Structure formats: structure tokens, C-alpha cells
N, C-alpha and C positions, 0 to 999 in steps of 0.2 A: 295561286301556287304555281310553281314551275319557273319562277324567275331565276336568272343567273346574273351574278355580279362579279365584277373584277375590282378588287380593293387594292389601292396603292397606299402603303404605309412605310414610315421610316424604319429602316433596318437597324435594330440595335439588340443588345442581349435580351432585353425584356420581351420585345416582339417576337424575336426568333424562338425564345423559350416558350412563350405563350402558344404560338401556332405549331410547335412541335409536340405540345402536350394535349391540346384540345382538338376534338374533331367537329365540335359544334360550337357556334357562338351566337349570341343574341345582339342584334343591332336594330335599334328603333322598334323594339317589341316584336321583332320577327326572328324566328330561329333559322339559322343558315348552317349548312353543312359544308366544312372545308373540303374542297375537291382536290386542291393542289396548292402548294406554296413554292413560288419561284424565287429562290434566293441567289440564283446564278446570273441572271440577266444584269443585275445592278448590285454594286457593293453597298449602296446607301439606301436602297429601297427594296421592300418585299412586295411581290405581286401575289395577292391571295385570290384564288378562284373559289367563289362560293356558289352554292345552289340552295334555294329556299327549301326548307324541309318542314317537318311537323314534329310535335312532341308525341312520342309513343310511350304512354304510361306503363305498359307492360315491359318494354325494353328497359326503361328507367328503373323499374322496381327490381328486375333481374340483376342489373348492373350494380346496384347498391351504391353506397356513398363512396366518394373518392375515386370513381371510375374515370376512364379516359374520355367518356362522353359528357363530362361535367359541363354545364351550360355557362355558368358565371363563376369566374375564378374568385377566390378569396383575396382580400387586399394584400395579404402576404405574398401571393403568387404574382400579382401584377406590379407591385412596387418592390423592386430589388432593395435589399438592405444595403445602405451605403457602408463602405468599409469604414470602420471606426478609426478616427484619427488617433495617432500616438500622442500620449500626454503624460506629463509628470504630475502626479497626484500628491498633494500635501498642503501645508499651511502657506498662505500668501504673505504673511508677515510674522516676524519673530522679534523678540527683545534681545538686547545684549546678553550674551553668554547662554542663550537658550540652545537646546538640543532638539532636533526633530528628524523624523524619518520621512523620506520621500520615496514613492514607488513609481515605476514606469508601467504604463498600460499600452497594449497593442504595439510593442516594439521588442526586439530581441537583439542580442549580440552587440551591445553598445558599451561604451565606457563613460563613467561619470567625471565631470570636471566642474570647477568653480571659476568664475570670471575674474575674481580678485582675492586679496588675502584677508577680507573682512570675515571669512568663515573658513572652516577646515572640514575635511572629510574624515569622520571617525570610524566608519565601517561601511563595507560594500558587500552586496550579494548580487546575483545575476539580475534581480528585478527591483532592488531597493538600495538606498544609500542613507546613511546617518550623517547629518552635518551639525556642527556647533558654531555658533556666532562667536567670534573671538575679539570683537571690538566693542567699546562702550559708546561709540559714535553712531548716529543715525545714518542711514544711507540705503544702499541695496547691493545685492549680489545675484548674479545669474547662475543658476544651477543648470548645467548643460549635459545632455545625453547624446554623445556622438556615435554615429554608425558609419562604417565605410560605405561610400557611394550613395548615401542618403542624406537628406536634410537634417541638420541638428535639431533636437527638441530642447527648447529653452523655457525655463520657468524663472521669472524674476521674483526674488524674495525681498520684501521691504524690511529694513531693520529699523524698528521704532525706537525712539529715545525713551529713556527711563523717566 
């Protein structure tokens, strides 16, 4: 006991968040106390100063669950949830003269468009659109959700033949 270690790790939101929340970490079955986190020296690297410590059963019992001295983070804390991609939800294929409702997820403040005249928009709300296929021929139509300054969200709908 009594070892000191300097740990160099990539600086990203996950590592910064982890070392701002936890005072102790376990590395190779040894418990280490975080002495200092240097995030100023480099923009791309964190320098973590660690000192070997021990498990104090009485301190852990007093702290209770969810304390700042937690040794091992849960998977939810170490793996940030990626931002959900925006998507148009609805049927991938329709038949001539079908009507269907499509909704947008994880996007706001857009406008609905169709790529051609094989379908028409019957109704619009902030998060959904109702379209009707107006042709008896097979093919496809793109349902487009446009937002200013952001990439368009497109769903290709196949028109099946009768």
C-alpha cells in the first residue's frame, strides 16, 4: 500500500463526467483514491493522479447507496446514451389509394413534403402527417420532413401494385 499512479486517459464527456463524480476507482482489483484531475494541461487528455487506498467497511456503510464514493459505476453512468436519430415512423409500403399516418420522432419545427404527385397530404399536425396514395401505378414516393439549417429526414414509401 502507498503506491501513487498517474493515469493518462482520453478527455471526452464520459471520462470528464466519471472523474468529476467518483472519488475512488478500482483498477486491476486495487482500490485507488482520485487525488486530482488535470483537465487544463491538454484538451485531448486527462491526467488523473491516484493514490492506492483501502476499503473502509464502516465508511461505506455510513455513506449508503448512491454516494459519491461509489467504487464501480453502473453501465448507464459509463456509457452515455447516444442521441436518438430523428426518424419518420410509419408503413414502408402502401397500395394504390391507401391512406396512412406517419409520425416524426426526435425532431421538431419541420415541414412535411412529398417528392412527387403519386401521393397527397391530407392532414398535418406538429408531429404527424396523413398521406393518401393517388395513383394506381406501382412506384415510390419520398415523404420528407424539412427543418431549417438541419438535414432533411426522408422516408421512402413503396407503392405496391394491386
